[in-house]
C-alpha positions as CSV (number, residue, x, y, z in Angstrom):
1,M,107.8,0.6,13.2
2,F,104.2,1.2,13.7
3,R,102.8,3.8,11.3
4,L,99.3,5.1,10.8
5,S,98.2,5.4,7.3
6,R,95.2,7.1,5.7
7,N,93.6,5.4,2.5
8,G,96.8,3.4,1.8
9,R,99.1,6.5,2.0
10,R,101.5,6.9,4.7
11,S,100.9,9.3,7.1
12,S,103.2,12.4,7.4
13,S,104.7,11.5,10.7
14,S,104.3,8.3,12.9
15,L,102.9,8.4,16.3
16,V,106.2,7.6,17.9
17,Q,107.8,10.5,16.2
18,L,105.0,12.7,17.4
19,V,105.5,11.6,20.9
20,K,109.2,12.1,20.6
21,R,108.6,15.7,19.3
22,L,106.1,16.3,22.0
23,V,108.7,15.1,24.7
24,S,111.3,17.1,23.1
25,D,109.3,20.3,22.9
26,G,107.9,19.8,26.3
27,L,111.7,19.5,27.6
28,R,112.4,22.6,25.5
29,L,109.6,24.5,27.0
30,V,110.7,23.7,30.5
31,R,114.4,24.8,29.7
32,V,113.2,28.1,28.1
33,E,110.9,28.8,30.9
34,I,113.9,28.3,33.5
35,D,116.2,30.4,31.3
36,L,113.4,33.1,31.1
37,A,112.8,33.2,34.9
38,R,116.6,33.3,35.5
39,A,117.0,36.2,33.1
40,R,114.0,38.2,34.6
41,F,115.2,37.5,38.0
42,A,118.7,38.9,37.2
43,Q,117.3,41.8,35.4
44,T,115.1,42.6,38.4
45,L,117.9,42.1,41.0
46,R,120.2,44.5,39.0
47,K,117.6,47.4,38.9
48,A,116.6,46.9,42.4
49,G,120.2,47.0,43.6
50,L,120.7,50.2,41.6
51,G,117.5,51.6,43.2
52,V,118.4,50.7,46.6
53,A,122.0,52.1,46.2
54,L,120.5,55.4,45.1
55,L,118.1,55.5,47.9
56,L,120.9,54.8,50.3
57,A,122.8,57.7,48.7
58,A,119.7,60.1,49.1
59,V,119.3,59.1,52.8
60,I,123.3,60.0,53.5
61,L,122.9,63.2,51.5
62,V,119.6,64.3,53.3
63,L,121.4,63.5,56.6
64,F,124.4,65.6,55.7
65,G,122.1,68.3,54.4
66,A,120.3,68.3,57.8
67,A,123.6,68.4,59.9
68,A,124.6,71.4,57.5
69,L,121.2,73.0,58.3
70,F,121.8,72.7,62.0
71,T,125.3,73.8,61.6
72,A,124.0,76.8,59.6
73,A,121.4,77.7,62.1
74,G,124.1,77.7,64.8
75,I,126.5,79.8,62.9
76,G,123.5,82.3,62.1
77,L,122.8,82.8,65.6
78,A,126.4,83.4,66.4
79,I,127.4,85.5,63.2
80,V,124.9,87.7,61.8
81,L,125.3,87.3,57.9
82,P,128.3,85.9,56.2
83,A,128.9,82.4,57.6
84,W,125.5,81.1,58.0
85,A,124.4,82.3,54.5
86,A,127.3,80.1,53.2
87,G,126.1,77.4,55.5
88,L,122.5,77.4,54.2
89,V,123.7,77.3,50.5
90,V,125.6,74.3,51.2
91,A,122.8,72.7,53.2
92,A,120.5,73.6,50.1
93,V,122.7,71.9,47.7
94,L,122.9,68.9,49.8
95,V,119.2,68.5,50.3
96,L,118.4,69.0,46.8
97,A,121.1,66.5,45.8
98,G,119.4,64.0,48.1
99,A,115.9,64.8,46.8
100,G,117.3,64.2,43.2
101,A,119.0,60.8,44.1
102,C,115.8,59.7,46.0
103,L,113.6,60.4,42.9
104,L,116.1,58.5,40.6
105,G,116.2,55.5,43.2
106,L,112.4,55.3,43.2
107,S,112.3,55.4,39.5
108,Q,114.8,52.5,39.3
109,L,112.6,50.5,41.7
110,R,109.7,51.1,39.7
111,A,111.7,49.8,36.6
112,A,112.6,46.8,38.5
113,A,109.2,46.0,39.3
114,S,107.9,46.4,35.9
115,A,111.0,44.4,34.6
116,R,109.7,41.2,36.4
117,A,106.9,40.9,34.1
118,S,109.1,40.6,30.8
119,G,112.3,39.3,29.9
120,P,114.9,39.5,26.9
121,L,113.3,39.4,23.7
122,E,114.9,36.4,22.2
123,L,114.0,34.2,25.2
124,E,110.3,35.5,25.1
125,T,110.1,34.9,21.4
126,E,111.8,31.3,21.8
127,L,109.4,30.7,24.6
128,Q,106.3,31.5,22.3
129,E,107.6,29.4,19.5
130,T,108.1,26.5,21.7
131,R,104.6,26.8,23.0
132,D,103.2,27.0,19.7
133,R,105.1,24.1,18.5
134,L,104.1,22.0,21.5
135,E,100.5,23.0,20.9
136,A,100.7,21.9,17.4
137,D,102.4,18.5,18.3
138,L,99.6,18.1,20.9
139,G,97.0,18.7,18.2
140,A,98.6,16.3,15.8
141,L,98.9,13.6,18.4
142,S,95.3,14.1,19.5
143,S,94.1,13.9,15.8
144,K,96.1,10.6,15.4
145,L,94.6,8.9,18.7
146,D,90.9,10.3,18.3
147,P,88.8,8.2,16.4
148,R,86.1,11.1,15.6
149,H,88.9,13.1,14.2
150,R,89.9,10.2,11.9
151,A,86.4,9.7,10.6
152,Q,86.1,13.4,9.9
153,T,89.5,13.4,8.2
154,K,88.3,10.4,6.0
155,E,85.1,12.1,5.1
156,R,87.0,15.3,4.0
157,D,89.3,13.0,2.0
158,A,86.6,11.2,0.3
159,V,84.9,14.7,-0.6
160,S,88.2,16.0,-2.0
161,A,88.9,12.9,-3.9
162,N,85.4,13.3,-5.7
163,G,86.6,16.7,-6.9
164,Q,84.3,18.7,-4.6
165,A,85.6,21.6,-2.5
166,P,85.4,20.8,1.1
């Protein structure tokens, strides 16, 4: 097989091996990117679904609260104190519960929006490691193919062979 050598010594890895590693790392990068996008999408979808459900609950509770307020107002006109006071208490509880559900739903939607930017830690780490490895492989391949880099490497080897620090 074709191997590049430097000063009669064998190179640490052949050009074919570098290309194989480069292709392998490129495919791995694509696979990790797809997994990360899926994980981010699923996480965002879960949070958005919960947020929408809570907002729907808030709307229903506010509608019931409004109906109770109208009922309380009607009872208040008909009977002076006891019935409408009880109706107002029930309406106030429903409206406050709806407001609480609305706030929780909005916070879940905000969390879903921010979850889009980051995924699970292990996938983020694997993605960064793959990118770093791919970058190193590209650098190694470039150094093998670039004649200027080979000349600089020969100069450094000559200087270090003479016992001088580079």
